[in-house]
The first five atom37 places (N, CA, C, CB, O) and aatype in JSON, in Angstrom:
{
  "aatype": [20, 20, 20, 20, 20, 20, 20, 20, 20, 20, 20, 20, 20, 20, 20, 20, 20, 20, 20, 20, 20, 20, 20, 20, 20, 20, 20, 20, 20, 20, 20, 20, 20, 20, 20, 20, 20, 20, 20, 20, 20, 20, 20, 20, 20, 20, 20, 20, 20, 20, 20, 20, 20, 20, 20, 20, 20, 20, 20, 20, 20, 20, 20, 20, 20, 20, 20, 20, 20, 20, 20, 20, 20, 20, 20, 20, 20, 20, 20, 20, 20, 20, 20, 20, 20, 20, 20, 20, 20, 20, 20, 20, 20],
  "atom_mask": [
    [1, 1, 1, 1, 1],
    [1, 1, 1, 1, 1],
    [1, 1, 1, 1, 1],
    [1, 1, 1, 1, 1],
    [1, 1, 1, 1, 1],
    [1, 1, 1, 1, 1],
    [1, 1, 1, 1, 1],
    [1, 1, 1, 1, 1],
    [1, 1, 1, 1, 1],
    [1, 1, 1, 1, 1],
    [1, 1, 1, 1, 1],
    [1, 1, 1, 1, 1],
    [1, 1, 1, 1, 1],
    [1, 1, 1, 1, 1],
    [1, 1, 1, 1, 1],
    [1, 1, 1, 1, 1],
    [1, 1, 1, 1, 1],
    [1, 1, 1, 1, 1],
    [1, 1, 1, 1, 1],
    [1, 1, 1, 1, 1],
    [1, 1, 1, 1, 1],
    [1, 1, 1, 1, 1],
    [1, 1, 1, 1, 1],
    [1, 1, 1, 1, 1],
    [1, 1, 1, 1, 1],
    [1, 1, 1, 1, 1],
    [1, 1, 1, 1, 1],
    [1, 1, 1, 1, 1],
    [1, 1, 1, 1, 1],
    [1, 1, 1, 1, 1],
    [1, 1, 1, 1, 1],
    [1, 1, 1, 1, 1],
    [1, 1, 1, 1, 1],
    [1, 1, 1, 1, 1],
    [1, 1, 1, 1, 1],
    [1, 1, 1, 1, 1],
    [1, 1, 1, 1, 1],
    [1, 1, 1, 1, 1],
    [1, 1, 1, 1, 1],
    [1, 1, 1, 1, 1],
    [1, 1, 1, 1, 1],
    [1, 1, 1, 1, 1],
    [1, 1, 1, 1, 1],
    [1, 1, 1, 1, 1],
    [1, 1, 1, 1, 1],
    [1, 1, 1, 1, 1],
    [1, 1, 1, 1, 1],
    [1, 1, 1, 1, 1],
    [1, 1, 1, 1, 1],
    [1, 1, 1, 1, 1],
    [1, 1, 1, 1, 1],
    [1, 1, 1, 1, 1],
    [1, 1, 1, 1, 1],
    [1, 1, 1, 1, 1],
    [1, 1, 1, 1, 1],
    [1, 1, 1, 1, 1],
    [1, 1, 1, 1, 1],
    [1, 1, 1, 1, 1],
    [1, 1, 1, 1, 1],
    [1, 1, 1, 1, 1],
    [1, 1, 1, 1, 1],
    [1, 1, 1, 1, 1],
    [1, 1, 1, 1, 1],
    [1, 1, 1, 1, 1],
    [1, 1, 1, 1, 1],
    [1, 1, 1, 1, 1],
    [1, 1, 1, 1, 1],
    [1, 1, 1, 1, 1],
    [1, 1, 1, 1, 1],
    [1, 1, 1, 1, 1],
    [1, 1, 1, 1, 1],
    [1, 1, 1, 1, 1],
    [1, 1, 1, 1, 1],
    [1, 1, 1, 1, 1],
    [1, 1, 1, 1, 1],
    [1, 1, 1, 1, 1],
    [1, 1, 1, 1, 1],
    [1, 1, 1, 1, 1],
    [1, 1, 1, 1, 1],
    [1, 1, 1, 1, 1],
    [1, 1, 1, 1, 1],
    [1, 1, 1, 1, 1],
    [1, 1, 1, 1, 1],
    [1, 1, 1, 1, 1],
    [1, 1, 1, 1, 1],
    [1, 1, 1, 1, 1],
    [1, 1, 1, 1, 1],
    [1, 1, 1, 1, 1],
    [1, 1, 1, 1, 1],
    [1, 1, 1, 1, 1],
    [1, 1, 1, 1, 1],
    [1, 1, 1, 1, 1],
    [1, 1, 1, 1, 1]
  ],
  "atom_positions": [
    [[78.15, 81.79, 22.27], [79.12, 80.99, 22.98], [79.94, 81.89, 23.9], [80.03, 80.22, 22.01], [80.37, 82.97, 23.5]],
    [[80.14, 81.45, 25.12], [80.96, 82.25, 26.01], [82.43, 81.98, 25.75], [80.61, 81.96, 27.48], [82.81, 81.02, 25.08]],
    [[83.26, 82.86, 26.3], [84.7, 82.77, 26.07], [85.24, 81.41, 26.51], [85.43, 83.9, 26.82], [84.91, 80.92, 27.59]],
    [[86.06, 80.82, 25.68], [86.7, 79.55, 26.01], [85.89, 78.32, 25.62], [86.97, 79.5, 27.46], [86.36, 77.2, 25.73]],
    [[84.66, 78.54, 25.15], [83.86, 77.39, 24.74], [83.92, 77.25, 23.23], [82.39, 77.53, 25.21], [83.71, 78.21, 22.49]],
    [[84.21, 76.08, 22.78], [84.21, 75.8, 21.36], [83.06, 74.86, 21.05], [85.55, 75.19, 20.9], [82.3, 74.49, 21.94]],
    [[82.93, 74.48, 19.79], [81.86, 73.53, 19.44], [82.11, 72.19, 20.11], [81.77, 73.36, 17.92], [83.25, 71.82, 20.39]],
    [[81.03, 71.45, 20.36], [81.17, 70.13, 20.97], [81.91, 69.23, 20.0], [79.8, 69.53, 21.34], [81.62, 69.21, 18.81]],
    [[82.86, 68.48, 20.52], [83.62, 67.55, 19.7], [82.89, 66.21, 19.68], [85.07, 67.39, 20.23], [82.2, 65.85, 20.64]],
    [[83.06, 65.48, 18.58], [82.5, 64.14, 18.52], [83.15, 63.31, 19.6], [82.69, 63.49, 17.12], [84.36, 63.36, 19.81]],
    [[82.32, 62.55, 20.29], [82.87, 61.7, 21.33], [82.26, 60.32, 21.19], [82.6, 62.3, 22.74], [81.14, 60.16, 20.71]],
    [[83.01, 59.34, 21.6], [82.54, 57.96, 21.55], [81.8, 57.68, 22.84], [83.73, 56.95, 21.34], [82.31, 57.93, 23.93]],
    [[80.59, 57.16, 22.7], [79.78, 56.8, 23.86], [79.65, 55.29, 23.85], [78.38, 57.5, 23.84], [79.3, 54.7, 22.84]],
    [[79.93, 54.67, 24.98], [79.89, 53.21, 25.07], [78.86, 52.77, 26.1], [81.26, 52.65, 25.42], [78.62, 53.45, 27.1]],
    [[78.25, 51.62, 25.84], [77.33, 50.98, 26.77], [78.17, 50.51, 27.94], [76.53, 49.79, 26.1], [79.12, 49.76, 27.75]],
    [[77.83, 50.94, 29.16], [78.68, 50.62, 30.3], [78.26, 49.37, 31.05], [78.69, 51.78, 31.24], [79.04, 48.82, 31.83]],
    [[77.04, 48.91, 30.83], [76.59, 47.68, 31.49], [77.03, 46.46, 30.72], [75.08, 47.67, 31.65], [77.73, 46.56, 29.71]],
    [[76.59, 45.29, 31.19], [76.88, 44.1, 30.41], [76.0, 44.09, 29.16], [76.66, 42.82, 31.24], [74.85, 44.53, 29.2]],
    [[76.54, 43.6, 28.05], [75.77, 43.61, 26.82], [74.48, 42.8, 26.99], [76.61, 43.04, 25.65], [74.5, 41.7, 27.53]],
    [[73.35, 43.35, 26.52], [72.1, 42.61, 26.65], [72.09, 41.38, 25.73], [70.9, 43.52, 26.33], [72.65, 41.42, 24.64]],
    [[71.45, 40.32, 26.18], [71.38, 39.09, 25.39], [70.09, 38.99, 24.57], [71.49, 37.89, 26.29], [70.1, 38.43, 23.48]],
    [[68.99, 39.55, 25.1], [67.69, 39.36, 24.47], [66.9, 40.66, 24.39], [66.88, 38.32, 25.23], [67.06, 41.55, 25.23]],
    [[66.06, 40.76, 23.37], [65.14, 41.89, 23.2], [64.09, 41.82, 24.31], [64.48, 41.87, 21.78], [63.56, 40.75, 24.6]],
    [[63.77, 42.96, 24.92], [62.77, 42.99, 25.98], [61.35, 42.72, 25.46], [62.82, 44.33, 26.67], [60.49, 42.33, 26.25]],
    [[61.1, 42.92, 24.18], [59.75, 42.7, 23.65], [59.55, 41.3, 23.08], [59.45, 43.73, 22.58], [58.66, 40.58, 23.51]],
    [[60.37, 40.92, 22.11], [60.16, 39.64, 21.43], [61.02, 38.51, 21.99], [60.45, 39.79, 19.95], [60.8, 37.34, 21.67]],
    [[61.98, 38.85, 22.84], [62.89, 37.9, 23.48], [63.81, 37.17, 22.51], [62.09, 36.89, 24.25], [64.37, 36.12, 22.84]],
    [[63.97, 37.73, 21.28], [64.95, 37.16, 20.35], [66.36, 37.53, 20.81], [64.7, 37.67, 18.89], [66.55, 38.54, 21.48]],
    [[67.31, 36.71, 20.45], [68.72, 36.92, 20.8], [69.26, 38.15, 20.06], [69.57, 35.67, 20.47], [69.05, 38.29, 18.86]],
    [[69.94, 39.04, 20.78], [70.55, 40.22, 20.17], [71.97, 39.84, 19.77], [70.55, 41.46, 21.16], [72.77, 39.4, 20.6]],
    [[72.27, 40.02, 18.48], [73.58, 39.59, 17.98], [74.54, 40.77, 17.8], [73.42, 38.86, 16.66], [75.58, 40.81, 18.45]],
    [[74.21, 41.73, 16.93], [75.16, 42.8, 16.59], [74.73, 44.19, 17.01], [75.39, 42.8, 15.14], [75.58, 45.06, 17.2]],
    [[73.43, 44.43, 17.17], [72.97, 45.79, 17.46], [71.67, 45.75, 18.23], [72.8, 46.6, 16.15], [70.9, 44.8, 18.14]],
    [[71.44, 46.81, 19.01], [70.18, 46.96, 19.73], [69.92, 48.44, 19.93], [70.22, 46.22, 21.09], [70.8, 49.28, 19.71]],
    [[68.7, 48.76, 20.34], [68.33, 50.14, 20.6], [67.85, 50.23, 22.04], [67.24, 50.64, 19.61], [66.96, 49.48, 22.46]],
    [[68.43, 51.15, 22.8], [67.94, 51.48, 24.14], [66.88, 52.54, 23.89], [69.11, 52.0, 25.13], [67.21, 53.69, 23.61]],
    [[65.59, 52.16, 23.98], [64.56, 53.02, 23.42], [63.28, 53.08, 24.24], [64.24, 52.56, 22.05], [62.94, 52.18, 25.01]],
    [[62.6, 54.21, 24.04], [61.25, 54.37, 24.56], [60.31, 53.7, 23.56], [60.89, 55.9, 24.77], [60.52, 53.77, 22.35]],
    [[59.26, 53.05, 24.08], [58.29, 52.39, 23.21], [57.04, 53.25, 23.07], [57.93, 51.0, 23.75], [56.82, 54.18, 23.85]],
    [[56.22, 52.92, 22.07], [54.96, 53.63, 21.87], [54.05, 53.51, 23.08], [54.25, 53.1, 20.63], [53.25, 54.4, 23.35]],
    [[54.18, 52.41, 23.83], [53.37, 52.2, 25.03], [53.88, 53.03, 26.21], [53.35, 50.72, 25.4], [53.16, 53.19, 27.2]],
    [[55.1, 53.57, 26.12], [55.64, 54.42, 27.17], [56.91, 53.94, 27.84], [54.63, 54.61, 28.2], [57.85, 54.71, 27.96]],
    [[56.97, 52.66, 28.28], [58.18, 52.2, 28.97], [59.39, 52.12, 28.04], [57.94, 50.84, 29.6], [59.26, 51.99, 26.82]],
    [[60.56, 52.21, 28.65], [61.82, 52.05, 27.93], [62.24, 50.59, 27.97], [62.93, 52.97, 28.52], [61.8, 49.84, 28.85]],
    [[63.08, 50.19, 27.02], [63.61, 48.84, 27.03], [64.75, 48.69, 26.06], [62.52, 47.85, 26.7], [65.06, 49.61, 25.29]],
    [[65.36, 47.54, 26.09], [66.4, 47.17, 25.13], [65.68, 46.41, 24.02], [67.57, 46.3, 25.78], [65.12, 45.34, 24.26]],
    [[65.69, 46.98, 22.81], [64.93, 46.41, 21.71], [65.84, 45.98, 20.57], [63.9, 47.42, 21.2], [66.86, 46.61, 20.3]],
    [[65.45, 44.89, 19.9], [66.13, 44.51, 18.66], [65.72, 45.53, 17.6], [65.78, 43.02, 18.22], [64.77, 46.29, 17.8]],
    [[66.41, 45.56, 16.48], [66.12, 46.54, 15.44], [64.71, 46.37, 14.88], [67.13, 46.43, 14.33], [64.05, 47.36, 14.56]],
    [[64.25, 45.13, 14.75], [62.91, 44.88, 14.21], [61.84, 45.42, 15.15], [62.71, 43.38, 13.97], [60.9, 46.09, 14.7]],
    [[61.95, 45.15, 16.44], [60.96, 45.63, 17.4], [60.99, 47.16, 17.49], [61.2, 45.02, 18.79], [59.95, 47.8, 17.64]],
    [[62.19, 47.74, 17.4], [62.26, 49.2, 17.44], [61.57, 49.82, 16.23], [63.72, 49.66, 17.5], [60.91, 50.85, 16.36]],
    [[61.71, 49.19, 15.06], [61.05, 49.7, 13.86], [59.52, 49.69, 14.03], [61.45, 48.87, 12.63], [58.84, 50.58, 13.52]],
    [[59.0, 48.71, 14.74], [57.55, 48.58, 14.94], [57.04, 49.34, 16.17], [57.18, 47.12, 15.06], [55.99, 49.97, 16.11]],
    [[57.79, 49.28, 17.27], [57.28, 49.78, 18.55], [58.04, 50.97, 19.13], [57.3, 48.68, 19.54], [57.59, 51.57, 20.11]],
    [[59.18, 51.33, 18.54], [59.97, 52.45, 19.04], [59.41, 53.78, 18.57], [61.42, 52.32, 18.61], [58.58, 53.83, 17.66]],
    [[59.87, 54.87, 19.21], [59.39, 56.21, 18.85], [60.46, 57.05, 18.15], [58.91, 56.93, 20.1], [60.31, 58.26, 18.04]],
    [[61.52, 56.42, 17.68], [62.56, 57.14, 16.95], [63.88, 57.14, 17.66], [62.12, 58.55, 16.71], [64.1, 56.36, 18.59]],
    [[64.77, 58.03, 17.22], [66.11, 58.14, 17.77], [66.34, 59.56, 18.25], [67.18, 57.73, 16.74], [65.76, 60.51, 17.72]],
    [[67.17, 59.7, 19.26], [67.52, 61.01, 19.77], [67.21, 61.1, 21.26], [66.79, 62.11, 19.01], [66.73, 60.14, 21.86]],
    [[67.49, 62.25, 21.83], [67.28, 62.46, 23.26], [65.8, 62.25, 23.58], [67.74, 63.89, 23.69], [64.93, 62.85, 22.95]],
    [[65.53, 61.41, 24.56], [64.17, 61.13, 24.97], [63.44, 60.12, 24.11], [63.4, 62.37, 25.0], [62.26, 59.84, 24.34]],
    [[64.13, 59.55, 23.1], [63.48, 58.59, 22.21], [64.24, 57.27, 22.13], [63.35, 59.18, 20.82], [63.68, 56.22, 22.44]],
    [[65.51, 57.3, 21.72], [66.25, 56.04, 21.61], [67.68, 56.24, 21.15], [65.55, 55.12, 20.67], [68.01, 57.25, 20.52]],
    [[68.52, 55.26, 21.46], [69.93, 55.29, 21.07], [70.31, 53.92, 20.51], [70.85, 55.67, 22.28], [70.05, 52.89, 21.13]],
    [[70.94, 53.93, 19.34], [71.39, 52.71, 18.69], [72.79, 52.36, 19.16], [71.36, 52.86, 17.15], [73.68, 53.22, 19.2]],
    [[72.98, 51.11, 19.52], [74.29, 50.61, 19.9], [74.66, 49.44, 19.0], [74.32, 50.18, 21.4], [73.82, 48.58, 18.73]],
    [[75.91, 49.42, 18.52], [76.4, 48.33, 17.69], [77.67, 47.76, 18.33], [76.68, 48.81, 16.23], [78.45, 48.49, 18.94]],
    [[77.84, 46.46, 18.18], [79.07, 45.84, 18.68], [80.19, 46.18, 17.72], [78.91, 44.29, 18.85], [80.13, 45.85, 16.53]],
    [[81.23, 46.84, 18.23], [82.38, 47.16, 17.39], [83.48, 46.12, 17.57], [82.92, 48.55, 17.72], [84.27, 45.87, 16.66]],
    [[83.52, 45.53, 18.72], [84.33, 44.35, 19.01], [83.88, 43.87, 20.38], [85.91, 44.66, 18.96], [83.5, 44.67, 21.24]],
    [[83.93, 42.61, 20.57], [83.42, 42.05, 21.82], [84.34, 42.46, 22.93], [83.31, 40.5, 21.74], [85.55, 42.32, 22.76]],
    [[83.88, 42.97, 24.06], [82.5, 43.22, 24.44], [82.12, 44.7, 24.32], [82.26, 42.75, 25.85], [81.21, 45.14, 25.03]],
    [[82.78, 45.47, 23.47], [82.53, 46.91, 23.36], [81.27, 47.18, 22.53], [83.73, 47.62, 22.73], [81.13, 46.67, 21.42]],
    [[80.38, 47.99, 23.07], [79.18, 48.44, 22.36], [79.27, 49.94, 22.23], [77.85, 48.01, 23.1], [79.36, 50.64, 23.23]],
    [[79.25, 50.43, 21.01], [79.4, 51.86, 20.75], [78.08, 52.46, 20.29], [80.49, 52.11, 19.69], [77.36, 51.86, 19.49]],
    [[77.77, 53.65, 20.82], [76.53, 54.33, 20.46], [76.71, 55.05, 19.14], [76.1, 55.32, 21.56], [77.75, 55.66, 18.89]],
    [[75.7, 54.98, 18.28], [75.69, 55.69, 17.01], [74.58, 56.71, 17.03], [75.52, 54.72, 15.83], [73.46, 56.41, 17.44]],
    [[74.88, 57.93, 16.6], [73.88, 58.99, 16.59], [73.23, 59.07, 15.22], [74.5, 60.33, 16.97], [73.89, 58.92, 14.19]],
    [[71.93, 59.3, 15.24], [71.16, 59.46, 14.01], [70.88, 60.92, 13.82], [69.84, 58.65, 14.05], [70.37, 61.58, 14.72]],
    [[71.22, 61.43, 12.66], [70.97, 62.84, 12.35], [70.24, 62.92, 11.02], [72.29, 63.66, 12.3], [70.49, 62.14, 10.11]],
    [[69.35, 63.88, 10.95], [68.66, 64.11, 9.69], [69.65, 64.68, 8.7], [67.44, 65.05, 9.87], [70.52, 65.47, 9.07]],
    [[69.52, 64.28, 7.45], [70.42, 64.79, 6.4], [70.16, 66.27, 6.2], [70.23, 64.0, 5.07], [69.02, 66.72, 6.13]],
    [[71.23, 67.02, 6.1], [71.14, 68.46, 5.84], [70.8, 68.66, 4.37], [72.46, 69.19, 6.21], [71.35, 67.96, 3.52]],
    [[69.92, 69.61, 4.03], [69.66, 69.87, 2.61], [70.92, 70.38, 1.93], [68.5, 70.88, 2.44], [71.64, 71.21, 2.48]],
    [[71.17, 69.88, 0.75], [72.36, 70.31, 0.01], [72.1, 71.65, -0.62], [72.76, 69.27, -1.07], [71.02, 71.92, -1.15]],
    [[73.12, 72.51, -0.54], [72.99, 73.83, -1.15], [73.22, 73.72, -2.65], [73.99, 74.84, -0.52], [74.04, 72.91, -3.1]],
    [[72.51, 74.51, -3.42], [72.7, 74.53, -4.86], [73.92, 75.39, -5.15], [71.42, 75.07, -5.59], [73.91, 76.59, -4.89]],
    [[74.95, 74.77, -5.69], [76.21, 75.48, -5.89], [76.34, 76.03, -7.32], [77.39, 74.55, -5.6], [77.36, 76.61, -7.67]],
    [[75.31, 75.86, -8.13], [75.38, 76.38, -9.5], [75.26, 77.9, -9.47], [74.26, 75.77, -10.39], [74.56, 78.46, -8.63]],
    [[75.94, 78.55, -10.38], [75.87, 80.03, -10.45], [74.5, 80.44, -10.92], [76.96, 80.59, -11.41], [73.92, 79.85, -11.83]],
    [[73.98, 81.48, -10.27], [72.71, 82.04, -10.66], [71.5, 81.24, -10.21], [72.67, 82.18, -12.13], [70.37, 81.57, -10.56]],
    [[71.73, 80.18, -9.43], [70.6, 79.36, -8.97], [70.13, 79.84, -7.63], [70.98, 77.88, -8.89], [69.18, 79.29, -7.07]]
  ]
}
């Protein structure tokens, strides 16, 4: 890290467009959450959680971002992180 740079702070990321009404694949109504995601076929789209589970390629940069309604009309992005392995804190282990 260069001088003056600290670790990245958690920041809230919000969907800046109008909230999507329908899934781009199945056309079901989106109620509480959606994923802005790349599909297995290649194109990106706004997917419901069910379609993302079947046709999405995961979460993260270049794959997909989960958005949930926190209050109308705010949509907040949630980051998915792999769980860190827990360290064994027992003595002598």
